[in-house]
TORPA-4810 file (N, C-alpha, C, O; in nm, 3 decimals):
<nodes>
NODE_1_15.268_24.046_5.829_15.366_24.109_5.919_15.298_24.153_6.049_15.351_24.134_6.158_M
NODE_2_15.178_24.213_6.036_15.107_24.260_6.154_15.069_24.145_6.246_15.075_24.158_6.369_E
NODE_3_15.029_24.032_6.186_14.991_23.915_6.267_15.111_23.863_6.344_15.098_23.821_6.459_A
NODE_4_15.228_23.863_6.282_15.350_23.817_6.348_15.386_23.908_6.465_15.423_23.862_6.573_K
NODE_5_15.374_24.037_6.441_15.405_24.133_6.548_15.310_24.118_6.665_15.350_24.128_6.781_Q
NODE_6_15.182_24.092_6.634_15.083_24.074_6.740_15.115_23.951_6.824_15.104_23.954_6.946_T
NODE_7_15.155_23.843_6.756_15.189_23.719_6.827_15.310_23.741_6.917_15.312_23.694_7.031_A
NODE_8_15.411_23.811_6.867_15.532_23.837_6.945_15.503_23.935_7.059_15.561_23.925_7.167_L
NODE_9_15.415_24.030_7.033_15.375_24.125_7.135_15.308_24.053_7.252_15.326_24.091_7.368_N
NODE_10_15.231_23.951_7.220_15.164_23.874_7.325_15.263_23.790_7.405_15.237_23.756_7.521_A
NODE_11_15.376_23.756_7.343_15.476_23.673_7.411_15.567_23.754_7.503_15.574_23.728_7.623_L
NODE_12_15.637_23.855_7.446_15.732_23.926_7.533_15.778_24.062_7.482_15.846_24.134_7.556_F
NODE_13_15.745_24.100_7.359_15.795_24.227_7.306_15.684_24.331_7.291_15.573_24.298_7.249_L
NODE_14_15.714_24.454_7.326_15.618_24.562_7.307_15.621_24.609_7.163_15.713_24.575_7.088_T
NODE_15_15.521_24.687_7.123_15.518_24.741_6.987_15.637_24.833_6.963_15.691_24.837_6.852_Q
NODE_16_15.678_24.907_7.065_15.793_24.997_7.052_15.921_24.918_7.026_16.005_24.959_6.945_E
NODE_17_15.937_24.805_7.095_16.056_24.721_7.076_16.055_24.655_6.939_16.159_24.644_6.874_E
NODE_18_15.938_24.611_6.895_15.926_24.549_6.763_15.954_24.649_6.651_16.003_24.612_6.545_L
NODE_19_15.921_24.776_6.676_15.938_24.879_6.573_16.084_24.901_6.536_16.113_24.953_6.428_A
NODE_20_16.177_24.863_6.624_16.319_24.882_6.595_16.377_24.770_6.509_16.491_24.779_6.465_T
NODE_21_16.296_24.664_6.483_16.347_24.547_6.415_16.311_24.549_6.266_16.210_24.606_6.226_L
NODE_22_16.395_24.485_6.185_16.368_24.472_6.042_16.265_24.361_6.019_16.235_24.283_6.109_T
NODE_23_16.212_24.357_5.898_16.117_24.252_5.861_16.179_24.114_5.877_16.115_24.022_5.927_T
NODE_24_16.304_24.100_5.836_16.373_23.971_5.847_16.391_23.931_5.993_16.378_23.813_6.026_E
NODE_25_16.419_24.027_6.079_16.438_23.998_6.221_16.306_23.955_6.287_16.304_23.864_6.369_E
NODE_26_16.197_24.022_6.249_16.066_23.983_6.301_16.030_23.843_6.252_15.974_23.763_6.327_V
NODE_27_16.061_23.814_6.127_16.031_23.682_6.070_16.101_23.570_6.147_16.038_23.469_6.179_D
NODE_28_16.230_23.587_6.177_16.302_23.480_6.245_16.257_23.467_6.391_16.258_23.357_6.446_I
NODE_29_16.218_23.578_6.453_16.162_23.571_6.588_16.032_23.491_6.587_16.009_23.406_6.673_L
NODE_30_15.948_23.518_6.488_15.820_23.448_6.477_15.841_23.298_6.453_15.775_23.215_6.514_Y
NODE_31_15.933_23.266_6.363_15.960_23.124_6.334_16.012_23.052_6.457_15.978_22.936_6.481_K
NODE_32_16.096_23.121_6.535_16.157_23.058_6.652_16.056_23.036_6.764_16.053_22.929_6.825_T
NODE_33_15.975_23.136_6.791_15.887_23.131_6.908_15.745_23.087_6.879_15.673_23.043_6.969_F
NODE_34_15.702_23.097_6.755_15.560_23.074_6.725_15.535_22.959_6.628_15.419_22.926_6.604_C
NODE_35_15.637_22.898_6.574_15.618_22.786_6.482_15.693_22.664_6.532_15.778_22.673_6.620_Q
NODE_36_15.660_22.549_6.476_15.730_22.425_6.513_15.876_22.432_6.471_15.910_22.493_6.369_E
NODE_37_15.960_22.369_6.549_16.103_22.368_6.518_16.128_22.291_6.389_16.058_22.194_6.359_A
NODE_38_16.227_22.334_6.311_16.259_22.262_6.186_16.322_22.127_6.214_16.360_22.095_6.326_P
NODE_39_16.332_22.048_6.108_16.402_21.920_6.117_16.550_21.945_6.087_16.583_22.009_5.987_T
NODE_40_16.637_21.896_6.173_16.780_21.920_6.156_16.849_21.800_6.093_16.805_21.686_6.108_Y
NODE_41_16.957_21.828_6.022_17.033_21.721_5.957_17.110_21.640_6.061_17.131_21.685_6.174_S
NODE_42_17.153_21.521_6.021_17.235_21.438_6.110_17.364_21.510_6.147_17.413_21.498_6.259_D
NODE_43_17.418_21.587_6.050_17.542_21.660_6.078_17.525_21.763_6.187_17.610_21.777_6.274_G
NODE_44_17.413_21.837_6.182_17.387_21.938_6.285_17.368_21.874_6.421_17.416_21.925_6.522_E
NODE_45_17.298_21.762_6.424_17.272_21.694_6.551_17.400_21.632_6.608_17.421_21.632_6.729_L
NODE_46_17.484_21.580_6.519_17.611_21.523_6.565_17.702_21.631_6.624_17.768_21.610_6.725_N
NODE_47_17.703_21.747_6.559_17.783_21.858_6.612_17.731_21.902_6.748_17.809_21.928_6.839_K
NODE_48_17.599_21.909_6.762_17.541_21.948_6.890_17.585_21.853_7.000_17.623_21.897_7.109_L
NODE_49_17.580_21.724_6.973_17.622_21.625_7.074_17.770_21.636_7.106_17.810_21.630_7.222_C
NODE_50_17.851_21.654_7.002_17.996_21.658_7.020_18.041_21.789_7.084_18.122_21.788_7.178_E
NODE_51_17.990_21.900_7.035_18.038_22.031_7.081_17.982_22.069_7.217_18.049_22.137_7.294_W
NODE_52_17.859_22.025_7.247_17.801_22.063_7.376_17.875_22.000_7.493_17.860_22.044_7.607_S
NODE_53_17.956_21.899_7.466_18.038_21.839_7.573_18.138_21.940_7.629_18.184_21.925_7.742_D
NODE_54_18.172_22.043_7.551_18.266_22.144_7.598_18.200_22.243_7.695_18.269_22.309_7.772_F
NODE_55_18.068_22.252_7.691_17.997_22.352_7.771_17.994_22.307_7.918_17.948_22.197_7.947_V
NODE_56_18.041_22.391_8.009_18.036_22.356_8.151_17.893_22.365_8.204_17.820_22.458_8.171_P
NODE_57_17.854_22.268_8.285_17.718_22.265_8.338_17.719_22.273_8.489_17.802_22.211_8.556_Y
NODE_58_17.626_22.351_8.542_17.605_22.353_8.686_17.517_22.233_8.723_17.431_22.193_8.646_E
NODE_59_17.540_22.177_8.840_17.462_22.065_8.887_17.314_22.102_8.888_17.275_22.207_8.938_K
NODE_60_17.232_22.013_8.831_17.088_22.035_8.830_17.037_22.111_8.709_16.916_22.128_8.695_G
NODE_61_17.127_22.159_8.621_17.082_22.230_8.502_17.069_22.134_8.384_17.126_22.025_8.384_T
NODE_62_16.992_22.175_8.286_16.963_22.089_8.172_17.073_22.098_8.067_17.121_22.207_8.034_E
NODE_63_17.114_21.982_8.014_17.211_21.980_7.905_17.148_22.038_7.778_17.026_22.033_7.760_D
NODE_64_17.231_22.093_7.691_17.182_22.139_7.562_17.133_22.019_7.481_17.196_21.914_7.480_L
NODE_65_17.021_22.037_7.412_16.968_21.931_7.327_16.898_21.993_7.207_16.899_22.115_7.190_N
NODE_66_16.836_21.911_7.124_16.782_21.957_6.996_16.676_22.065_7.013_16.662_22.150_6.925_V
NODE_67_16.602_22.065_7.122_16.498_22.167_7.139_16.558_22.307_7.160_16.488_22.408_7.146_K
NODE_68_16.688_22.312_7.192_16.754_22.441_7.213_16.813_22.499_7.085_16.849_22.616_7.081_H
NODE_69_16.823_22.418_6.981_16.887_22.464_6.858_16.819_22.587_6.795_16.890_22.675_6.747_L
NODE_70_16.686_22.597_6.794_16.626_22.719_6.738_16.671_22.845_6.811_16.692_22.948_6.747_P
NODE_71_16.687_22.839_6.943_16.730_22.955_7.020_16.877_22.985_6.995_16.917_23.101_6.986_F
NODE_72_16.958_22.880_6.983_17.100_22.897_6.952_17.117_22.964_6.817_17.196_23.058_6.802_I
NODE_73_17.041_22.916_6.717_17.052_22.972_6.583_17.000_23.116_6.577_17.052_23.198_6.502_N
NODE_74_16.897_23.146_6.656_16.846_23.282_6.663_16.950_23.376_6.722_16.972_23.485_6.669_L
NODE_75_17.014_23.334_6.829_17.121_23.414_6.889_17.234_23.436_6.790_17.285_23.547_6.776_L
NODE_76_17.273_23.329_6.722_17.379_23.337_6.623_17.345_23.441_6.517_17.430_23.522_6.478_D
NODE_77_17.222_23.439_6.471_17.174_23.533_6.370_17.176_23.677_6.423_17.219_23.769_6.354_F
NODE_78_17.129_23.694_6.547_17.120_23.828_6.605_17.256_23.894_6.618_17.269_24.015_6.602_A
NODE_79_17.358_23.816_6.648_17.492_23.870_6.670_17.552_23.936_6.547_17.633_24.028_6.559_L
NODE_80_17.514_23.890_6.428_17.578_23.941_6.306_17.493_24.042_6.229_17.526_24.077_6.116_I
NODE_81_17.383_24.089_6.290_17.299_24.188_6.223_17.367_24.325_6.223_17.452_24.352_6.308_Q
NODE_82_17.329_24.411_6.128_17.391_24.545_6.120_17.378_24.627_6.248_17.466_24.706_6.280_P
NODE_83_17.267_24.610_6.319_17.251_24.677_6.449_17.236_24.569_6.556_17.219_24.451_6.526_T
NODE_84_17.243_24.613_6.683_17.225_24.518_6.792_17.083_24.519_6.848_17.060_24.473_6.960_D
NODE_85_16.988_24.571_6.770_16.849_24.580_6.817_16.788_24.443_6.846_16.720_24.426_6.947_N
NODE_86_16.813_24.348_6.758_16.758_24.214_6.780_16.823_24.149_6.901_16.755_24.083_6.980_L
NODE_87_16.952_24.167_6.917_17.022_24.111_7.033_16.964_24.168_7.162_16.945_24.095_7.260_L
NODE_88_16.937_24.297_7.163_16.877_24.360_7.281_16.739_24.302_7.308_16.700_24.283_7.423_K
NODE_89_16.664_24.276_7.200_16.530_24.219_7.216_16.535_24.079_7.275_16.452_24.043_7.358_A
NODE_90_16.632_24.000_7.233_16.643_23.862_7.284_16.666_23.862_7.435_16.616_23.774_7.506_L
NODE_91_16.740_23.958_7.483_16.773_23.960_7.626_16.651_23.987_7.713_16.656_23.973_7.836_K
NODE_92_16.539_24.027_7.649_16.415_24.049_7.723_16.339_23.919_7.747_16.244_23.915_7.825_L
NODE_93_16.382_23.813_7.679_16.317_23.682_7.696_16.397_23.598_7.795_16.520_23.594_7.789_H
NODE_94_16.327_23.531_7.885_16.393_23.457_7.994_16.488_23.350_7.944_16.588_23.321_8.009_A
NODE_95_16.459_23.291_7.827_16.543_23.180_7.780_16.687_23.226_7.759_16.780_23.147_7.772_V
NODE_96_16.705_23.354_7.725_16.840_23.404_7.696_16.912_23.456_7.820_17.014_23.524_7.810_F
NODE_97_16.858_23.423_7.936_16.933_23.445_8.060_17.025_23.327_8.088_17.102_23.328_8.184_S
NODE_98_17.017_23.224_8.003_17.100_23.103_8.017_17.228_23.120_7.937_17.225_23.132_7.814_D
NODE_99_17.340_23.120_8.005_17.469_23.142_7.939_17.507_23.030_7.844_17.590_23.050_7.755_I
NODE_100_17.448_22.912_7.860_17.488_22.798_7.777_17.469_22.826_7.628_17.548_22.777_7.546_K
NODE_101_17.365_22.903_7.592_17.345_22.936_7.450_17.460_23.020_7.397_17.506_23.000_7.285_F
NODE_102_17.506_23.113_7.478_17.616_23.202_7.438_17.748_23.124_7.429_17.828_23.146_7.339_F
NODE_103_17.769_23.033_7.523_17.889_22.950_7.521_17.891_22.860_7.398_17.997_22.838_7.339_L
NODE_104_17.775_22.807_7.361_17.771_22.719_7.244_17.802_22.797_7.116_17.873_22.746_7.029_Y
NODE_105_17.750_22.919_7.105_17.783_22.999_6.987_17.931_23.034_6.985_17.993_23.040_6.879_V
NODE_106_17.990_23.056_7.104_18.135_23.078_7.111_18.209_22.957_7.055_18.310_22.972_6.985_Y
NODE_107_18.161_22.839_7.085_18.222_22.717_7.031_18.211_22.715_6.878_18.306_22.676_6.810_I
NODE_108_18.098_22.757_6.825_18.082_22.762_6.680_18.188_22.852_6.616_18.240_22.821_6.508_R
NODE_109_18.219_22.960_6.682_18.319_23.052_6.627_18.461_22.997_6.638_18.544_23.025_6.551_Y
NODE_110_18.491_22.921_6.739_18.630_22.886_6.767_18.664_22.739_6.749_18.779_22.700_6.765_T
NODE_111_18.566_22.656_6.716_18.595_22.513_6.699_18.679_22.491_6.574_18.655_22.552_6.470_H
NODE_112_18.775_22.403_6.584_18.869_22.377_6.475_18.800_22.336_6.346_18.842_22.376_6.237_R
NODE_113_18.694_22.257_6.356_18.626_22.208_6.236_18.507_22.293_6.196_18.438_22.262_6.099_E
NODE_114_18.482_22.399_6.269_18.362_22.478_6.243_18.372_22.550_6.109_18.477_22.602_6.072_S
NODE_115_18.261_22.552_6.039_18.252_22.627_5.913_18.205_22.769_5.937_18.182_22.844_5.842_K
NODE_116_18.189_22.808_6.066_18.149_22.944_6.099_18.261_23.043_6.073_18.240_23.164_6.085_R
NODE_117_18.378_22.995_6.039_18.495_23.077_6.010_18.563_23.125_6.138_18.507_23.205_6.213_L
NODE_118_18.682_23.076_6.160_18.759_23.119_6.276_18.785_23.269_6.268_18.814_23.323_6.161_L
NODE_119_18.774_23.334_6.380_18.779_23.479_6.385_18.909_23.533_6.326_18.908_23.637_6.259_V
NODE_120_19.019_23.466_6.351_19.148_23.517_6.305_19.189_23.461_6.168_19.301_23.485_6.123_N
NODE_121_19.099_23.387_6.102_19.137_23.327_5.974_19.120_23.428_5.860_19.052_23.529_5.875_S
NODE_122_19.182_23.399_5.747_19.172_23.485_5.630_19.031_23.482_5.571_18.994_23.572_5.496_K
NODE_123_18.953_23.379_5.605_18.818_23.366_5.551_18.714_23.442_5.631_18.598_23.449_5.590_E
NODE_124_18.753_23.499_5.744_18.656_23.566_5.831_18.591_23.684_5.757_18.658_23.760_5.687_A
NODE_125_18.460_23.697_5.775_18.385_23.805_5.713_18.362_23.917_5.816_18.361_23.891_5.936_K
NODE_126_18.343_24.040_5.769_18.323_24.153_5.864_18.210_24.128_5.963_18.224_24.160_6.081_P
NODE_127_18.098_24.070_5.917_17.986_24.048_6.009_18.019_23.946_6.117_17.966_23.953_6.228_E
NODE_128_18.108_23.851_6.086_18.148_23.754_6.186_18.241_23.817_6.290_18.237_23.780_6.408_H
NODE_129_18.323_23.911_6.247_18.408_23.982_6.342_18.323_24.065_6.438_18.349_24.069_6.558_L
NODE_130_18.222_24.131_6.382_18.130_24.209_6.466_18.054_24.116_6.560_18.039_24.146_6.679_V
NODE_131_18.006_24.003_6.507_17.931_23.908_6.588_18.013_23.852_6.703_17.964_23.839_6.815_G
NODE_132_18.138_23.820_6.675_18.224_23.766_6.780_18.252_23.871_6.886_18.254_23.840_7.006_F
NODE_133_18.273_23.994_6.843_18.297_24.103_6.937_18.177_24.121_7.030_18.194_24.138_7.151_D
NODE_134_18.058_24.119_6.975_17.937_24.130_7.056_17.923_24.011_7.150_17.885_24.026_7.266_R
NODE_135_17.954_23.894_7.099_17.943_23.772_7.180_18.036_23.778_7.301_17.996_23.742_7.412_L
NODE_136_18.158_23.823_7.280_18.253_23.836_7.391_18.200_23.934_7.494_18.211_23.910_7.615_V
NODE_137_18.142_24.045_7.448_18.084_24.143_7.541_17.972_24.080_7.624_17.960_24.106_7.744_D
NODE_138_17.890_23.997_7.560_17.782_23.929_7.631_17.838_23.835_7.738_17.788_23.832_7.851_C
NODE_139_17.941_23.760_7.703_18.000_23.666_7.799_18.068_23.740_7.914_18.067_23.692_8.027_L
NODE_140_18.125_23.855_7.885_18.185_23.936_7.992_18.078_23.981_8.091_18.101_23.982_8.211_I
NODE_141_17.961_24.020_8.040_17.851_24.062_8.129_17.807_23.946_8.219_17.781_23.966_8.337_K
NODE_142_17.800_23.826_8.162_17.769_23.709_8.244_17.878_23.690_8.350_17.849_23.662_8.466_F
NODE_143_18.002_23.707_8.308_18.115_23.684_8.397_18.122_23.781_8.513_18.172_23.747_8.620_G
NODE_144_18.071_23.901_8.493_18.076_24.001_8.600_17.992_23.961_8.720_18.011_24.012_8.831_L
NODE_145_17.898_23.869_8.699_17.814_23.822_8.810_17.842_23.678_8.849_17.777_23.624_8.939_T
NODE_146_17.940_23.616_8.783_17.971_23.476_8.812_18.121_23.453_8.791_18.168_23.444_8.678_D
NODE_147_18.195_23.443_8.899_18.340_23.429_8.892_18.382_23.303_8.818_18.479_23.305_8.741_T
NODE_148_18.309_23.194_8.839_18.343_23.068_8.772_18.334_23.082_8.620_18.418_23.031_8.547_K
NODE_149_18.230_23.151_8.575_18.212_23.175_8.432_18.331_23.253_8.377_18.386_23.218_8.272_V
NODE_150_18.370_23.358_8.448_18.480_23.443_8.403_18.610_23.364_8.392_18.683_23.377_8.294_F
NODE_151_18.639_23.284_8.493_18.764_23.207_8.493_18.765_23.105_8.380_18.868_23.085_8.316_E
NODE_152_18.651_23.042_8.356_18.643_22.943_8.249_18.658_23.012_8.113_18.725_22.960_8.024_H
NODE_153_18.596_23.127_8.098_18.604_23.202_7.974_18.748_23.245_7.946_18.794_23.238_7.832_F
NODE_154_18.820_23.290_8.049_18.959_23.329_8.031_19.042_23.210_7.982_19.126_23.226_7.893_L
NODE_155_19.019_23.093_8.039_19.092_22.974_7.997_19.065_22.941_7.851_19.158_22.910_7.776_S
NODE_156_18.939_22.948_7.809_18.906_22.924_7.669_18.977_23.025_7.578_19.032_22.987_7.474_W
NODE_157_18.975_23.153_7.616_19.036_23.256_7.533_19.187_23.237_7.522_19.243_23.252_7.414_A
NODE_158_19.252_23.206_7.633_19.398_23.192_7.636_19.447_23.064_7.568_19.546_23.066_7.494_L
NODE_159_19.377_22.953_7.593_19.433_22.823_7.557_19.339_22.734_7.477_19.381_22.629_7.429_S
NODE_160_19.213_22.774_7.461_19.118_22.687_7.395_19.085_22.568_7.485_19.106_22.573_7.606_G
NODE_161_19.034_22.463_7.424_19.006_22.342_7.502_19.003_22.222_7.408_18.955_22.230_7.295_E
NODE_162_19.056_22.111_7.458_19.055_21.985_7.383_19.002_21.874_7.469_18.999_21.884_7.592_R
NODE_163_18.960_21.767_7.403_18.927_21.646_7.478_19.055_21.596_7.543_19.157_21.580_7.476_Q
NODE_164_19.050_21.571_7.672_19.171_21.523_7.738_19.205_21.381_7.696_19.322_21.348_7.673_E
NODE_165_19.103_21.297_7.687_19.125_21.158_7.649_19.073_21.136_7.507_18.959_21.169_7.476_H
NODE_166_19.157_21.082_7.422_19.118_21.060_7.284_19.189_20.938_7.230_19.296_20.899_7.278_T
NODE_167_19.130_20.878_7.130_19.194_20.765_7.064_19.288_20.813_6.955_19.361_20.734_6.894_Y
NODE_168_19.286_20.944_6.931_19.371_21.002_6.828_19.491_21.072_6.891_19.506_21.073_7.013_N
NODE_169_19.574_21.129_6.808_19.690_21.204_6.856_19.649_21.347_6.888_19.530_21.379_6.888_T
NODE_170_19.746_21.433_6.914_19.719_21.574_6.941_19.651_21.642_6.824_19.596_21.752_6.841_R
NODE_171_19.651_21.581_6.705_19.591_21.642_6.587_19.442_21.614_6.575_19.381_21.650_6.475_D
NODE_172_19.382_21.551_6.674_19.238_21.531_6.675_19.170_21.667_6.656_19.206_21.764_6.722_C
NODE_173_19.072_21.674_6.566_19.015_21.803_6.528_18.899_21.849_6.615_18.837_21.951_6.585_Y
NODE_174_18.867_21.776_6.721_18.759_21.819_6.809_18.816_21.906_6.920_18.833_21.860_7.033_N
NODE_175_18.845_22.032_6.887_18.898_22.122_6.989_18.865_22.267_6.957_18.832_22.301_6.843_Y
NODE_176_18.874_22.351_7.059_18.850_22.493_7.045_18.982_22.566_7.036_19.076_22.536_7.109_L
NODE_177_18.988_22.663_6.945_19.109_22.744_6.929_19.113_22.856_7.033_19.008_22.910_7.069_E
NODE_178_19.231_22.891_7.083_19.244_23.014_7.164_19.216_23.135_7.075_19.229_23.126_6.953_P
NODE_179_19.177_23.248_7.134_19.141_23.366_7.055_19.202_23.492_7.113_19.163_23.537_7.221_E
NODE_180_19.296_23.549_7.041_19.367_23.669_7.085_19.270_23.786_7.105_19.284_23.862_7.202_L
NODE_181_19.173_23.802_7.016_19.081_23.916_7.027_19.001_23.909_7.158_18.971_24.012_7.217_S
NODE_182_18.967_23.788_7.202_18.895_23.773_7.329_18.988_23.803_7.446_18.948_23.867_7.543_A
NODE_183_19.112_23.757_7.436_19.210_23.785_7.541_19.229_23.935_7.559_19.238_23.982_7.673_V
NODE_184_19.234_24.010_7.451_19.255_24.154_7.459_19.140_24.224_7.530_19.160_24.329_7.592_K
NODE_185_19.019_24.168_7.522_18.905_24.227_7.592_18.905_24.190_7.741_18.849_24.262_7.823_K
NODE_186_18.966_24.078_7.772_18.966_24.031_7.910_19.084_24.081_7.992_19.071_24.105_8.112_L
NODE_187_19.199_24.098_7.926_19.322_24.136_7.995_19.377_24.264_7.932_19.399_24.266_7.811_V
NODE_188_19.401_24.369_8.007_19.398_24.377_8.154_19.269_24.433_8.213_19.264_24.464_8.332_P
NODE_189_19.163_24.448_8.130_19.041_24.512_8.179_18.976_24.436_8.294_18.922_24.497_8.387_A
NODE_190_18.982_24.301_8.290_18.913_24.221_8.391_19.005_24.123_8.464_18.969_24.071_8.569_H
NODE_191_19.121_24.097_8.408_19.221_24.010_8.473_19.356_24.079_8.463_19.386_24.145_8.363_F
NODE_192_19.438_24.063_8.564_19.571_24.122_8.560_19.662_24.042_8.466_19.635_23.927_8.434_T
NODE_193_19.768_24.107_8.425_19.869_24.040_8.343_19.922_23.917_8.415_19.940_23.812_8.353_K
NODE_194_19.949_23.929_8.545_20.005_23.818_8.622_19.910_23.699_8.627_19.952_23.585_8.611_A
NODE_195_19.783_23.726_8.647_19.684_23.619_8.652_19.674_23.548_8.518_19.671_23.425_8.513_T
NODE_196_19.670_23.625_8.410_19.658_23.566_8.276_19.783_23.485_8.241_19.772_23.376_8.184_A
NODE_197_19.901_23.537_8.273_20.024_23.464_8.243_20.032_23.333_8.322_20.076_23.231_8.269_L
NODE_198_19.990_23.337_8.447_19.991_23.214_8.526_19.896_23.111_8.467_19.929_22.993_8.457_Q
NODE_199_19.776_23.157_8.428_19.680_23.066_8.365_19.738_23.009_8.235_19.723_22.890_8.208_E
NODE_200_19.802_23.094_8.157_19.862_23.051_8.029_19.968_22.944_8.052_19.968_22.841_7.985_Y
NODE_201_20.058_22.969_8.146_20.169_22.876_8.168_20.125_22.749_8.242_20.182_22.642_8.220_H
NODE_202_20.024_22.759_8.327_19.978_22.642_8.401_19.893_22.547_8.316_19.877_22.430_8.350_D
NODE_203_19.841_22.598_8.207_19.755_22.514_8.122_19.834_22.394_8.069_19.943_22.410_8.015_F
NODE_204_19.778_22.275_8.084_19.846_22.152_8.041_19.809_22.123_7.895_19.699_22.076_7.865_Q
NODE_205_19.903_22.151_7.806_19.876_22.143_7.663_19.914_22.005_7.607_20.012_21.989_7.534_N
NODE_206_19.833_21.908_7.645_19.851_21.774_7.589_19.718_21.700_7.594_19.628_21.736_7.670_Y
NODE_207_19.708_21.599_7.511_19.596_21.505_7.519_19.654_21.368_7.551_19.775_21.345_7.540_T
NODE_208_19.566_21.277_7.592_19.611_21.142_7.628_19.533_21.037_7.549_19.414_21.053_7.522_R
NODE_209_19.602_20.932_7.512_19.537_20.820_7.446_19.588_20.690_7.506_19.691_20.687_7.572_S
NODE_210_19.516_20.583_7.481_19.551_20.455_7.540_19.571_20.350_7.431_19.495_20.342_7.335_Y
NODE_211_19.672_20.272_7.450_19.700_20.161_7.359_19.718_20.036_7.445_19.828_20.007_7.493_N
NODE_212_19.610_19.963_7.463_19.616_19.850_7.555_19.628_19.902_7.697_19.537_19.969_7.746_G
NODE_213_19.739_19.870_7.762_19.760_19.917_7.899_19.855_20.036_7.904_19.895_20.079_8.012_F
NODE_214_19.892_20.089_7.787_19.986_20.200_7.779_19.913_20.333_7.759_19.826_20.345_7.674_T
NODE_215_19.951_20.432_7.840_19.895_20.565_7.826_19.996_20.654_7.756_20.111_20.666_7.800_E
NODE_216_19.954_20.717_7.647_20.043_20.803_7.568_20.001_20.949_7.581_19.882_20.981_7.581_N
NODE_217_20.100_21.038_7.592_20.075_21.181_7.602_20.115_21.248_7.470_20.220_21.218_7.413_Y
NODE_218_20.030_21.339_7.424_20.055_21.406_7.297_20.055_21.558_7.321_19.950_21.618_7.339_H
NODE_219_20.173_21.617_7.321_20.186_21.761_7.343_20.143_21.838_7.219_20.156_21.789_7.107_D
NODE_220_20.094_21.959_7.239_20.067_22.049_7.127_20.108_22.190_7.169_20.117_22.221_7.288_Y
NODE_221_20.134_22.275_7.069_20.189_22.408_7.096_20.083_22.502_7.154_19.965_22.493_7.121_K
NODE_222_20.129_22.592_7.240_20.045_22.699_7.288_20.053_22.817_7.189_20.142_22.822_7.104_K
NODE_223_19.960_22.909_7.201_19.952_23.021_7.109_20.058_23.127_7.142_20.050_23.192_7.246_N
NODE_224_20.154_23.142_7.055_20.267_23.233_7.079_20.225_23.380_7.072_20.280_23.463_7.144_A
NODE_225_20.127_23.413_6.986_20.082_23.552_6.974_20.016_23.598_7.105_20.032_23.713_7.145_D
NODE_226_19.943_23.510_7.168_19.879_23.545_7.295_19.984_23.570_7.402_19.973_23.666_7.478_I
NODE_227_20.085_23.484_7.408_20.193_23.504_7.505_20.263_23.637_7.481_20.293_23.710_7.575_L
NODE_228_20.290_23.669_7.353_20.358_23.795_7.321_20.273_23.914_7.365_20.326_24.013_7.416_A
NODE_229_20.141_23.905_7.345_20.054_24.015_7.387_20.059_24.032_7.539_20.073_24.144_7.588_Y
NODE_230_20.048_23.924_7.612_20.048_23.932_7.758_20.180_23.990_7.810_20.180_24.073_7.900_L
NODE_231_20.289_23.946_7.753_20.419_23.994_7.799_20.442_24.141_7.763_20.524_24.208_7.826_E
NODE_232_20.369_24.191_7.663_20.386_24.330_7.622_20.312_24.428_7.710_20.334_24.549_7.702_S
NODE_233_20.223_24.377_7.796_20.142_24.466_7.881_20.227_24.532_7.989_20.175_24.610_8.069_L
</nodes>
């Protein structure tokens, strides 16, 4: 344990910061930053390729790839701990100044096929509810310094996101669910009712597919609970 703390101390954490962490938290920090990355399954790599397409990228920035998975998994782990001490520690490392890791974990929580358990599902566990709440707070902090981030986050919360072009119908399972709990944190604290309602109604809720030279549109329903919340404000 002492050797691990010394290694982490040399990287970015002081002894005082390490003292707030549990043995398990120090272990995962050491594995992430001081050991070789694990080998990932084909399923994990396929999800990374498929889901990272939803993450918006600024010109000139690096796409998410397999070398980022240890940091993504560390963030995911930190969010669901009993305290936020590990999450606070991660923010001291430069790699976690990149919002893409936080956006990818948001996708894990809200993707239709994700086994991370949808926040509003009956299968959701208390630690996942806490983790999602913390994650939304982190994304809001990013948004306070980047208007584009905030607007994109609001759209995800209100309407989710789907592949616009697909060979399947509207029931294609590669999509993000809207999340009422995220909307409640964003509106009206950071967006007005009018702005959110306009975004909700302007969102084009369909996917498109092609059959030879024919383009087909597949409508899908918007989230009625979110609309009811916005109208109640």
